[in-house]
C-alpha positions in Angstrom: 3.8 -27.9 10.9 6.4 -25.1 10.9 8.6 -24.9 13.9 11.5 -22.6 14.9 13.8 -24.2 17.4 16.4 -22.0 19.2 16.7 -20.0 15.9 19.5 -17.5 16.3 21.2 -15.0 14.0 24.3 -13.0 14.7 25.9 -10.3 12.4 29.4 -10.1 14.0 28.8 -8.8 17.5 25.2 -7.9 16.8 22.6 -10.5 18.1 19.8 -9.9 15.6 17.6 -13.0 16.5 17.9 -14.5 20.0 17.0 -18.1 20.2 13.4 -18.0 19.0 11.3 -21.1 19.8 7.8 -21.2 18.3 5.5 -23.7 16.6 3.0 -22.6 14.0 -0.2 -24.5 13.9 -1.3 -25.8 10.5 -3.0 -23.0 8.5 -2.2 -20.5 11.2 -1.8 -16.8 10.4 1.2 -15.8 12.6 2.1 -12.1 12.7 5.6 -11.1 13.7 5.3 -7.6 15.2 7.9 -5.3 16.4 9.9 -2.0 15.9 12.6 -1.5 13.3 15.7 -3.6 14.1 13.7 -6.1 16.1 14.9 -9.0 13.9 11.6 -9.6 12.0 13.0 -9.7 8.5 16.0 -11.8 9.5 13.6 -14.4 11.1 11.6 -14.5 7.9 14.6 -14.9 5.7 15.9 -17.8 7.8 12.6 -19.6 7.5 12.8 -19.1 3.7 16.3 -20.4 3.6 17.8 -17.3 2.0 19.7 -16.5 5.2 21.6 -19.2 7.1 21.0 -19.2 10.9 24.0 -18.9 13.2 22.5 -21.7 15.3 19.1 -23.4 15.7 16.9 -24.9 13.0 13.7 -24.5 11.0 11.6 -27.6 10.9 8.6 -28.3 8.7 6.6 -31.5 8.3 8.5 -33.2 11.1 12.0 -32.7 9.5 14.8 -30.2 9.7 15.2 -27.9 6.8 18.9 -27.4 7.5 20.8 -27.6 4.2 17.5 -27.5 2.2 17.8 -24.7 -0.5 15.0 -22.2 -0.8 13.7 -23.6 -4.1 13.0 -26.9 -2.4 11.1 -25.6 0.6 7.8 -24.9 -1.2 7.5 -21.5 0.4 6.4 -18.3 -1.2 8.0 -15.1 0.0 7.2 -11.4 -0.5 10.3 -9.4 0.1 10.1 -5.9 1.5 12.3 -4.7 -1.4 9.8 -6.2 -4.0 12.5 -8.1 -6.0 10.6 -7.9 -9.3 12.1 -8.7 -12.7 12.6 -5.3 -14.4 12.5 -6.7 -17.9 9.2 -8.5 -17.5 5.7 -7.0 -17.5 3.4 -7.0 -14.5 1.5 -10.0 -15.9 4.8 -11.9 -16.6 6.1 -11.1 -13.1 3.0 -12.4 -11.4 2.7 -15.5 -13.5 6.4 -16.4 -13.5 6.1 -19.0 -10.7 3.3 -20.8 -12.6 5.1 -20.8 -15.9 8.3 -22.0 -14.3 6.2 -25.0 -13.1 4.7 -25.6 -16.5 1.1 -24.8 -15.5 -1.5 -25.0 -18.4 -2.1 -21.7 -20.0 -5.8 -21.5 -19.2 -5.0 -22.0 -15.5 -2.3 -19.3 -15.7 -4.8 -16.8 -17.2 -7.5 -17.7 -14.7 -5.2 -17.2 -11.7 -3.8 -14.0 -13.2 -7.3 -12.6 -13.6 -8.1 -13.5 -10.0 -5.0 -11.8 -8.7 -5.5 -8.7 -10.8 -9.0 -8.3 -9.4 -8.0 -8.8 -5.8 -5.1 -6.4 -6.0 -6.8 -3.9 -8.3 -4.0 -3.9 -10.9 -5.9 -4.9 -14.0 -4.8 -1.7 -15.9 -1.2 -2.3 -15.0 -0.7 -5.8 -16.4 1.2 -4.6 -19.5 3.5 -2.2 -17.7 7.0 -2.9 -16.5 8.1 -2.4 -12.9 10.0 0.8 -13.7 6.8 2.6 -14.6 5.0 1.7 -11.3 4.7 3.5 -8.0 6.0 1.8 -4.8 2.6 0.8 -3.8 1.9 -0.7 -7.2 5.1 -2.7 -7.1 4.2 -4.0 -3.7 0.9 -5.3 -5.0 2.7 -7.0 -7.9 5.1 -8.7 -5.5 2.2 -9.9 -3.4 0.4 -11.2 -6.4 3.4 -13.1 -7.6 3.6 -14.9 -4.2 -0.1 -15.6 -3.7 -0.7 -16.8 -7.3 1.1 -20.1 -6.5 0.4 -22.9 -4.2 2.8 -23.2 -1.3 3.0 -24.8 2.1 4.0 -21.6 3.8 3.6 -17.9 2.7 6.2 -15.5 4.1 5.1 -11.9 3.9 7.5 -9.1 4.7 5.6 -5.8 5.1 3.5 -6.7 2.1 1.1 -3.8 2.2 3.1 -1.1 4.1 3.5 1.2 1.0 -0.2 1.3 0.1 -2.3 4.4 0.9 -4.6 4.2 3.9 -7.8 3.4 2.1 -6.3 0.6 0.0 -4.3 -0.8 2.9 -7.6 -1.2 4.9 -9.2 -3.0 2.0 -6.2 -5.2 1.3 -6.1 -6.4 4.9 -9.4 -8.2 4.4 -8.5 -9.4 0.9 -5.1 -10.7 2.1 -6.6 -12.6 5.0 -9.3 -14.1 2.8 -6.9 -15.1 0.1 -4.5 -16.8 2.6 -7.5 -18.6 4.2 -8.4 -20.0 0.8 -4.9 -21.2 0.3 -5.1 -23.3 3.5 -1.4 -22.7 4.2 0.6 -21.4 7.1 1.3 -17.7 6.9 4.1 -15.8 8.7 3.5 -12.1 8.2 5.9 -9.3 9.3 4.7 -5.9 10.2 5.4 -2.9 12.4 1.7 -1.7 12.1 -0.4 -2.4 15.2 -3.7 -2.3 13.4 -2.5 -4.6 10.7 -1.1 -7.1 13.3 -4.4 -7.1 15.3 -6.6 -7.4 12.2 -4.7 -10.3 10.6 -3.2 -12.5 13.2 -4.4 -15.7 14.7 -1.5 -15.3 17.0 0.9 -12.3 17.4 4.7 -12.7 18.2 6.1 -9.5 19.6 9.8 -9.1 19.0 12.2 -6.6 20.5 16.0 -6.7 19.9 15.7 -10.3 18.5 13.8 -11.6 21.6 10.2 -12.8 21.8 8.6 -10.6 24.4 5.1 -12.2 24.1 3.3 -14.7 21.9 -0.4 -15.2 21.9 -3.8 -14.3 20.4 -3.9 -10.6 19.6 -6.7 -9.8 22.1 -4.7 -11.4 24.9 -1.5 -9.6 24.0 -3.4 -6.3 24.0 -5.3 -6.9 27.2 -2.7 -8.7 29.2 0.8 -7.5 28.1 3.6 -9.3 29.9 5.7 -6.2 30.4 5.9 -2.4 29.8 7.5 -2.8 26.4 4.6 -4.9 25.0 2.0 -2.6 26.8 3.5 0.5 25.2 4.1 -0.9 21.7 0.9 -2.8 21.2 -1.7 -0.1 21.0 -2.5 3.1 19.2 -2.4 5.4 21.0 0.2 3.7 23.3 -0.5 2.9 26.9 0.2 5.7 29.3 2.3 5.1 32.5 2.6 6.9 35.8 5.2 6.3 38.5 3.5 5.3 41.8 4.4 4.3 45.3 2.4 2.4 47.9 0.9 4.5 50.7 -1.2 3.2 53.6 -4.6 4.8 54.4 -5.9 3.0 57.5 -6.5 -0.6 56.4 -6.4 0.3 52.7 -3.4 0.6 50.5 -3.2 3.4 47.9 -1.1 3.8 44.8 0.1 7.3 45.2 1.1 9.0 41.9 4.6 10.6 42.0 4.5 14.3 42.7 1.3 14.1 44.8 -1.0 14.4 41.7 -3.4 11.9 43.2 -3.9 8.3 44.3 -6.1 5.3 43.5 -6.9 2.3 45.7 -4.6 -0.6 45.1 -6.3 -3.6 43.4 -7.2 -6.1 46.2 -5.6 -8.9 44.3 -2.2 -7.2 44.7 -2.3 -6.9 48.5 0.3 -9.7 49.1 2.5 -8.6 46.2 2.6 -5.0 47.4 4.0 -6.2 50.7 7.1 -7.2 48.9 7.2 -4.8 45.9 6.8 -1.2 47.1 9.5 0.2 44.7 9.7 0.4 40.9 6.0 0.4 40.6 4.1 2.0 37.7 0.4 2.0 36.7 -0.5 1.8 33.1 -3.8 2.6 31.3 -5.2 2.8 27.8 -6.8 6.0 26.6 -10.2 4.1 26.7 -9.7 3.1 30.4 -9.7 6.6 31.9 -12.3 9.4 32.0 -11.4 13.1 31.7 -13.2 15.4 34.0 -13.1 19.2 33.5 -11.1 20.9 36.2 -9.8 19.2 39.3 -12.3 16.5 40.5 -12.4 14.7 43.9 -10.5 11.5 43.8 -9.1 12.2 40.3 -5.5 12.6 39.3 -4.6 16.2 38.5 -3.2 16.8 35.0 -2.5 19.7 32.6 -3.7 19.6 29.0 -1.0 19.8 26.4 -3.2 19.3 23.3 -6.4 17.8 22.0 -6.3 15.7 18.8 -9.6 15.4 16.8 -10.1 11.8 15.7 -13.7 12.1 14.3 -15.9 10.0 16.6 -13.8 11.0 19.7 -11.0 13.3 20.7 -7.7 12.4 22.2 -6.6 14.5 25.1 -2.8 14.6 25.6 -1.9 15.8 29.1 0.9 16.0 31.6 1.0 14.6 35.1 4.1 16.2 36.5 6.7 15.4 33.8 4.9 12.3 32.6 2.7 12.4 29.4 -0.6 10.6 29.4 -3.5 10.1 26.8 -7.2 9.8 27.3 -10.2 9.7 25.0 -13.0 12.3 25.4 -16.2 13.1 23.6 -15.9 14.7 20.2 -17.5 17.9 21.4 -15.3 18.2 24.5 -13.2 21.4 24.8 -10.1 21.4 26.9 -7.9 24.5 26.2 -4.2 23.9 26.2 -2.8 24.6 29.6 -6.0 24.0 31.4 -6.3 21.6 34.4 -8.3 18.4 34.2 -8.9 15.4 36.4 -8.2 11.8 35.3 -10.6 9.4 36.8 -9.1 6.0 37.3 -9.9 3.2 39.7 -8.4 -0.1 40.7 -10.5 -2.0 38.2 -9.1 -0.4 35.1 -5.4 0.0 35.6 -2.5 -2.3 34.8 0.2 -2.4 37.4 3.9 -3.1 36.6 6.8 -3.7 38.9 10.3 -3.2 37.6 8.9 -3.4 34.0 7.0 -6.6 34.5 3.3 -7.0 34.7 1.9 -7.6 38.1 -1.9 -7.0 37.5 -4.3 -6.4 34.6 -7.9 -5.3 34.5 -10.4 -8.1 34.2 -11.6 -6.7 30.9 -9.9 -4.0 28.7 -11.4 -3.7 25.3 -9.2 -2.5 22.4 
């Protein structure tokens, strides 16, 4: 089992990785997800042994890997920069790990043919890296890692440079190939759909800190804070500042600027007695209904733009000075500048207090 114990990396005064503690289950596909500069690649390189941690340790199989060089860790890594041998052909690059381990030639050819088919690079096998596109080089680097047997596969943005159609296909091929290897996989990406599609568990990093770790559906539906809620999702979650208002025996969450209000979720009654300031509601584009023109009980908004997405449209609107997004039917027409109503209710909003999650809907489908 792979385990990171208080793993920390500093570059001078910059804390790139801040005391990560996580245990990967055997054969787990763990996705490290976060924005640029979150510490994703540094974490991967410390696991591989090509970067020394400032403090903390990487453990595998019940022993610390401190002082164990990369070549003795039995880990295969795909670097974001490809790191191909320029003087070797594609076929020679991919099969290099096997030939270095003296694999029989028939087995080398069999595995090469399998990789070439999976990665769709059969016509490229006799070329050298200098004559390949960025996406082609990326597939060669991925093939060189996956062709060998390893205890852990470390994948740093392995399909980020592929075109959209091939990237979609490669997600399925990559997950299937890694499942066949029966190895632990740590996969770094900044792409939400890739993280959701591939991960058994998702570790969300921000400025070197783990903001949330869990199954992808749980991270999406029950984010621990506003950062995770906004970053995990496409389009991102929308937020509105609210304050608690009393209406007889009911409590309302009043949107800043008087644009409207919704009943407070009953489960929050006790919490709202203590936390009346710093409150925001959040909602996914799928968790709100757009009504043409002002509607009773709806939050008043002004349309900025409508983006056509094929099976549905995305309405981008303003509530005061806050921008929100909501899905609408593909034939819906909302002219820019027109007024609409956003229909929300207590059952489909997330509530945050001072950035931390206080309440989630019982069900919120991606």
